[in-house]
GUTORBA-977844 format. One record per residue (C-alpha): residue number from 1; chain; x, y, z. Coordinates in Angstrom, 1 decimal. Example, Ala and Ser with C-alpha at 12.3 -4.5 7.8 and 13.67 -1.06 7.14 Angstrom:
   resi   chain        u        v        w
      1       A     12.3     -4.5      7.8
      2       A     13.7     -1.1      7.1
This chain:
   resi   chain        u        v        w
      1       A      8.5    -77.4     -5.6
      2       A      7.3    -73.9     -4.6
      3       A      7.5    -74.6     -0.8
      4       A     10.7    -75.8      0.9
      5       A      9.0    -78.6      2.9
      6       A      7.3    -80.0     -0.2
      7       A     10.5    -80.0     -2.1
      8       A     12.1    -82.3      0.6
      9       A      9.0    -84.4      0.9
     10       A      8.8    -85.0     -2.9
     11       A     11.3    -87.8     -2.9
     12       A      9.8    -89.4      0.2
     13       A      6.3    -89.4     -1.4
     14       A      7.7    -91.1     -4.5
     15       A      9.3    -93.7     -2.4
     16       A      5.9    -94.4     -0.8
     17       A      7.2    -93.6      2.7
     18       A      4.2    -93.8      5.2
     19       A      2.5    -90.5      5.6
     20       A      3.1    -90.2      9.3
     21       A      6.9    -90.6      8.8
     22       A      7.3    -88.0      6.0
     23       A      7.1    -84.7      7.9
     24       A      9.3    -85.8     10.8
     25       A     12.0    -86.8      8.3
     26       A     11.6    -83.6      6.4
     27       A     12.1    -81.5      9.5
     28       A     15.1    -83.6     10.6
     29       A     16.7    -83.2      7.2
     30       A     16.1    -79.4      7.1
     31       A     17.5    -79.1     10.6
     32       A     20.6    -81.3      9.8
     33       A     21.7    -78.9      7.0
     34       A     21.0    -75.8      9.0
     35       A     18.1    -74.6      6.7
     36       A     17.2    -71.3      8.3
     37       A     13.4    -71.2      7.5
     38       A     10.3    -73.3      8.1
     39       A      8.7    -75.7      5.7
     40       A      6.5    -73.0      4.1
     41       A      9.5    -70.9      2.8
     42       A      9.0    -70.0     -0.9
     43       A     11.9    -71.7     -2.7
     44       A     12.0    -68.8     -5.3
     45       A     13.0    -66.5     -2.4
     46       A     16.1    -68.6     -1.4
     47       A     19.6    -67.4     -2.0
     48       A     22.0    -69.7     -4.0
     49       A     23.5    -71.1     -0.8
     50       A     20.1    -71.7      0.8
     51       A     18.9    -73.5     -2.3
     52       A     22.0    -75.7     -2.1
     53       A     21.2    -76.7      1.5
     54       A     17.6    -77.5      0.5
     55       A     18.8    -79.7     -2.3
     56       A     21.1    -81.6      0.1
     57       A     18.3    -82.0      2.6
     58       A     16.1    -83.6      0.0
     59       A     18.8    -86.2     -0.6
     60       A     19.5    -86.8      3.1
     61       A     15.8    -87.3      3.9
     62       A     15.8    -90.4      1.6
     63       A     18.4    -92.1      3.8
     64       A     20.2    -93.5      0.8
     65       A     22.7    -96.3      0.7
     66       A     24.8    -94.4     -1.8
     67       A     25.4    -90.7     -1.8
     68       A     26.8    -89.1     -5.0
     69       A     27.6    -85.5     -4.3
     70       A     29.1    -83.0     -6.7
     71       A     30.7    -80.1     -4.8
     72       A     27.9    -80.1     -2.1
     73       A     29.3    -77.1     -0.1
     74       A     29.9    -74.8     -3.1
     75       A     28.4    -71.3     -2.5
     76       A     27.8    -72.1      1.2
     77       A     29.0    -69.8      4.0
     78       A     31.6    -71.5      6.3
     79       A     29.1    -72.3      9.0
     80       A     26.6    -73.7      6.6
     81       A     29.3    -75.8      4.8
     82       A     30.4    -77.3      8.1
     83       A     26.8    -78.2      9.0
     84       A     26.4    -79.9      5.6
     85       A     29.6    -81.9      6.1
     86       A     28.5    -82.9      9.6
     87       A     25.1    -84.0      8.2
     88       A     26.7    -86.0      5.5
     89       A     29.1    -87.7      8.0
     90       A     26.1    -88.6     10.2
     91       A     24.1    -90.1      7.3
     92       A     27.1    -92.2      6.2
     93       A     27.6    -93.5      9.8
     94       A     23.9    -94.1     10.6
     95       A     23.1    -95.8      7.4
     96       A     26.4    -97.5      6.7
     97       A     26.2    -95.7      3.4
     98       A     28.8    -95.2      0.6
     99       A     29.9    -91.7     -0.4
    100       A     31.2    -90.6     -3.7
    101       A     32.2    -87.0     -3.4
    102       A     33.4    -84.8     -6.3
    103       A     35.6    -81.9     -5.0
    104       A     38.3    -79.5     -6.0
    105       A     39.3    -78.6     -2.4
    106       A     40.6    -81.9     -1.2
    107       A     41.6    -80.5      2.2
    108       A     37.9    -79.8      3.1
    109       A     36.8    -83.3      1.9
    110       A     39.4    -85.4      3.7
    111       A     37.5    -85.8      7.0
    112       A     34.6    -87.4      5.0
    113       A     36.5    -89.9      2.9
    114       A     38.7    -93.0      3.2
    115       A     40.3    -92.8     -0.2
    116       A     40.9    -90.2     -3.0
    117       A     41.2    -90.6     -6.7
    118       A     42.8    -87.8     -8.8
    119       A     41.6    -87.6    -12.5
    120       A     44.2    -86.2    -14.9
    121       A     48.0    -86.1    -14.6
    122       A     48.4    -82.4    -13.7
    123       A     49.4    -82.4    -10.1
    124       A     49.5    -78.6    -10.1
    125       A     45.7    -78.6    -10.4
    126       A     45.0    -80.6     -7.3
    127       A     44.0    -78.6     -4.2
    128       A     45.8    -80.5     -1.4
    129       A     46.5    -79.4      2.2
    130       A     49.4    -77.0      2.4
    131       A     49.2    -76.0     -1.3
    132       A     51.0    -72.7     -2.0
    133       A     48.5    -69.9     -2.6
    134       A     49.3    -66.4     -4.0
    135       A     49.1    -63.3     -1.9
    136       A     48.6    -60.1     -4.0
    137       A     48.3    -56.9     -2.0
    138       A     47.6    -53.6     -3.8
    139       A     50.8    -52.0     -5.1
    140       A     49.5    -48.4     -4.7
    141       A     47.0    -46.6     -2.6
    142       A     43.4    -46.6     -3.8
    143       A     42.2    -43.8     -6.0
    144       A     38.9    -41.9     -6.0
    145       A     35.4    -43.2     -5.4
    146       A     33.6    -44.5     -8.4
    147       A     30.4    -45.8     -6.9
    148       A     28.7    -45.2     -3.6
    149       A     25.8    -46.9     -1.8
    150       A     23.8    -44.4      0.2
    151       A     21.3    -45.8      2.7
    152       A     20.8    -48.8      0.3
    153       A     18.2    -51.1      1.7
    154       A     18.6    -54.9      1.6
    155       A     15.2    -56.6      2.1
    156       A     16.8    -59.9      3.2
    157       A     17.8    -58.5      6.6
    158       A     16.0    -55.1      6.6
    159       A     19.3    -53.3      7.0
    160       A     20.9    -50.5      5.1
    161       A     24.3    -50.3      3.5
    162       A     26.6    -47.3      3.3
    163       A     29.7    -48.1      1.2
    164       A     32.0    -46.7     -1.5
    165       A     33.8    -48.5     -4.3
    166       A     37.3    -47.1     -5.0
    167       A     39.6    -47.2     -7.9
    168       A     42.5    -49.6     -7.5
    169       A     40.9    -51.5     -4.6
    170       A     39.4    -54.9     -4.1
    171       A     36.4    -54.9     -1.7
    172       A     35.3    -58.3     -0.4
    173       A     31.6    -58.6      0.5
    174       A     31.2    -61.5      3.0
    175       A     28.4    -62.8      5.2
    176       A     26.1    -65.8      5.7
    177       A     23.8    -67.2      3.0
    178       A     20.7    -65.0      2.8
    179       A     22.4    -61.8      4.1
    180       A     21.8    -60.0      0.9
    181       A     25.2    -60.2     -0.8
    182       A     23.9    -61.1     -4.2
    183       A     21.2    -58.4     -3.9
    184       A     23.9    -55.8     -3.1
    185       A     25.9    -57.0     -6.1
    186       A     22.9    -56.5     -8.4
    187       A     22.2    -53.1     -7.0
    188       A     25.8    -51.9     -7.3
    189       A     25.9    -53.3    -10.8
    190       A     22.9    -51.2    -11.9
    191       A     20.9    -54.3    -12.7
    192       A     18.2    -53.7    -10.1
    193       A     16.5    -50.5     -9.0
    194       A     16.8    -49.8     -5.3
    195       A     13.6    -49.9     -3.3
    196       A     15.1    -47.5     -0.8
    197       A     18.3    -45.5     -0.8
    198       A     20.4    -45.1     -3.9
    199       A     23.5    -46.0     -5.8
    200       A     25.4    -43.0     -7.2
    201       A     28.3    -43.0     -9.7
    202       A     30.9    -40.2     -9.7
    203       A     31.5    -38.3    -13.0
    204       A     34.7    -40.3    -13.6
    205       A     32.6    -43.4    -14.0
    206       A     29.3    -42.0    -15.2
    207       A     30.5    -39.6    -17.9
    208       A     27.6    -37.9    -19.6
    209       A     25.2    -40.0    -17.4
    210       A     26.4    -38.4    -14.2
    211       A     22.9    -37.1    -13.4
    212       A     21.4    -40.6    -13.6
    213       A     21.9    -43.6    -11.3
    214       A     23.4    -46.7    -12.9
    215       A     20.1    -48.6    -13.2
    216       A     18.9    -45.9    -15.6
    217       A     21.9    -46.1    -18.0
    218       A     21.6    -47.7    -21.4
    219       A     22.7    -51.3    -21.4
    220       A     25.7    -50.7    -23.7
    221       A     27.0    -47.9    -21.5
    222       A     26.4    -49.8    -18.3
    223       A     28.3    -52.9    -19.6
    224       A     31.2    -50.7    -20.7
    225       A     31.5    -49.1    -17.2
    226       A     30.4    -51.7    -14.7
    227       A     30.9    -55.4    -15.5
    228       A     28.9    -57.9    -13.5
    229       A     29.5    -61.7    -13.0
    230       A     26.3    -63.4    -11.8
    231       A     26.1    -66.0     -9.1
    232       A     24.7    -68.5    -11.7
    233       A     26.9    -68.1    -14.8
    234       A     24.5    -69.6    -17.2
    235       A     22.1    -66.7    -16.6
    236       A     24.3    -64.3    -18.6
    237       A     25.0    -66.4    -21.7
    238       A     23.1    -65.3    -24.9
    239       A     25.1    -66.7    -27.9
    240       A     25.8    -70.2    -29.1
    241       A     29.6    -70.2    -28.9
    242       A     32.2    -69.2    -26.3
    243       A     34.0    -67.0    -28.8
    244       A     30.8    -65.2    -29.8
    245       A     30.0    -64.7    -26.1
    246       A     33.3    -62.8    -25.7
    247       A     32.9    -60.8    -29.0
    248       A     29.4    -59.7    -28.1
    249       A     30.8    -56.7    -26.2
    250       A     32.6    -55.4    -29.3
    251       A     36.0    -56.5    -27.9
    252       A     38.8    -56.6    -30.5
    253       A     39.7    -60.1    -31.7
    254       A     43.1    -59.8    -30.0
    255       A     41.4    -59.1    -26.7
    256       A     39.1    -62.1    -27.2
    257       A     42.1    -64.4    -28.0
    258       A     43.9    -63.1    -24.9
    259       A     41.0    -63.8    -22.6
    260       A     40.5    -67.3    -24.1
    261       A     44.1    -68.2    -23.6
    262       A     44.5    -66.6    -20.1
    263       A     41.4    -68.3    -18.7
    264       A     42.1    -71.7    -20.4
    265       A     39.1    -71.5    -22.7
    266       A     40.9    -71.4    -26.0
    267       A     40.2    -75.1    -26.8
    268       A     36.5    -74.4    -26.2
    269       A     36.2    -71.3    -28.5
    270       A     33.6    -73.0    -30.7
    271       A     31.7    -74.8    -28.0
    272       A     28.3    -73.9    -26.8
    273       A     28.5    -72.1    -23.4
    274       A     25.8    -74.4    -22.0
    275       A     27.9    -77.5    -22.7
    276       A     30.8    -76.3    -20.5
    277       A     31.5    -77.6    -17.0
    278       A     30.5    -75.5    -14.0
    279       A     34.1    -74.3    -13.5
    280       A     34.5    -73.5    -17.3
    281       A     31.2    -71.6    -17.3
    282       A     32.4    -69.5    -14.3
    283       A     35.6    -68.6    -16.1
    284       A     33.6    -67.7    -19.2
    285       A     31.3    -65.4    -17.2
    286       A     34.3    -63.6    -15.8
    287       A     35.8    -63.3    -19.3
    288       A     32.6    -61.8    -20.7
    289       A     32.6    -59.2    -18.0
    290       A     36.3    -58.3    -18.7
    291       A     35.9    -58.2    -22.5
    292       A     34.3    -54.7    -22.4
    293       A     37.1    -53.4    -20.1
    294       A     34.8    -51.8    -17.5
    295       A     36.3    -49.6    -14.7
    296       A     34.3    -51.5    -12.1
    297       A     34.0    -55.2    -11.8
    298       A     31.3    -56.8     -9.5
    299       A     31.9    -60.5     -9.2
    300       A     29.6    -62.9     -7.4
    301       A     31.5    -66.0     -6.3
    302       A     34.2    -65.6     -9.0
    303       A     36.2    -68.7     -7.9
    304       A     33.4    -71.2     -7.7
    305       A     34.2    -74.6     -9.3
    306       A     37.9    -74.0     -9.9
    307       A     40.8    -76.3     -9.5
    308       A     43.9    -75.0     -7.8
    309       A     45.6    -74.0    -11.1
    310       A     42.7    -72.0    -12.5
    311       A     42.0    -70.5     -9.1
    312       A     45.5    -69.2     -9.0
    313       A     45.2    -67.8    -12.5
    314       A     41.9    -66.0    -11.7
    315       A     43.4    -64.5     -8.5
    316       A     46.4    -63.3    -10.5
    317       A     44.2    -61.9    -13.3
    318       A     41.9    -60.0    -10.8
    319       A     44.9    -58.7     -8.9
    320       A     46.5    -57.4    -12.1
    321       A     43.2    -55.6    -13.0
    322       A     43.1    -54.1     -9.5
    323       A     46.7    -52.9     -9.8
    324       A     45.9    -51.3    -13.2
    325       A     43.3    -49.1    -11.4
    326       A     40.1    -51.1    -11.8
    327       A     37.7    -51.3     -8.8
    328       A     36.7    -54.8     -7.8
    329       A     33.8    -55.9     -5.6
    330       A     34.1    -59.6     -4.7
    331       A     31.0    -61.3     -3.3
    332       A     32.4    -64.5     -1.9
    333       A     32.5    -67.2      0.7
    334       A     36.1    -68.1     -0.4
    335       A     38.2    -67.2      2.6
    336       A     41.4    -67.9      0.7
    337       A     40.4    -65.5     -2.1
    338       A     39.7    -62.8      0.5
    339       A     43.1    -63.5      2.1
    340       A     44.9    -63.4     -1.2
    341       A     43.5    -60.3     -2.8
    342       A     41.0    -58.3     -0.7
    343       A     42.1    -54.8      0.4
    344       A     39.0    -54.1      2.5
    345       A     36.0    -56.2      3.7
    346       A     32.3    -55.5      4.1
    347       A     30.6    -58.0      6.4
    348       A     26.8    -58.4      6.0
    349       A     24.7    -60.1      8.6
    350       A     21.3    -61.8      8.6
């Protein structure tokens, strides 16, 4: 629905809940998940994490006897994730409900569950408490600036950003849902024109386009210089096979084969990208950004939907690229990713 309150009320109306009970239950559900706006908020203006909270509120409002939740706290900031887990626990207790929770990060789910079932025989893929995680600090000092944000305005919080993106450095962009992290990623990636302020590329990155901001570069030149991974991976797929998606950038067959193998997508080379799981789509979106070998990589939630094994492989791959001199901008709520690879942090606030 176009309004947040109507979206939560939709299920209640279809269950024929009495009219005078609907809005109190809507408000209680929105409050339980920490939804930061009133009922009239336009759902098209929500960040990915805010939309996630709204979807969960719509389920909680129904007071179900059985909750089936597939990674309910993915893409949520830490405070929002804790609010959602608390709300789920309260629903289970108050309604004596049953919960079936699909998760990669078992340690975060343990307080909610009585029993766990592991699918598959690969123990290395299971994310359990105390699992060994890589730590990859930069092997050399960062190089020159490639991109700079100069008085760049973020409409979500009416604040401006001043920042530089350096060769051989991983910059983590953190902050609560709705703080403008994804907007900043789109601006730095040249995919959105700034309303105020500007994004400037240095001659090393811009080449013959040094007089123009990235959003005015031709698409082929932009993709070859700045690779972007969207928050929603399916938004960047344009072909009908995984292999064709990687070859679209003009990458050599050997490069395509290496990316398929390294990101564990080789067995899916002929599959349609839209038939992949969420985690597989995320790895494909990272691979498509890497295929053109850009100097700057801007990745929005790059580790979403990964089991422990593929998470480790992504971290290792990204660290290797950083150590080869690429510049990384990591928009993320994944504190373990930040701890493992980030050389510097930019914290946005609401």
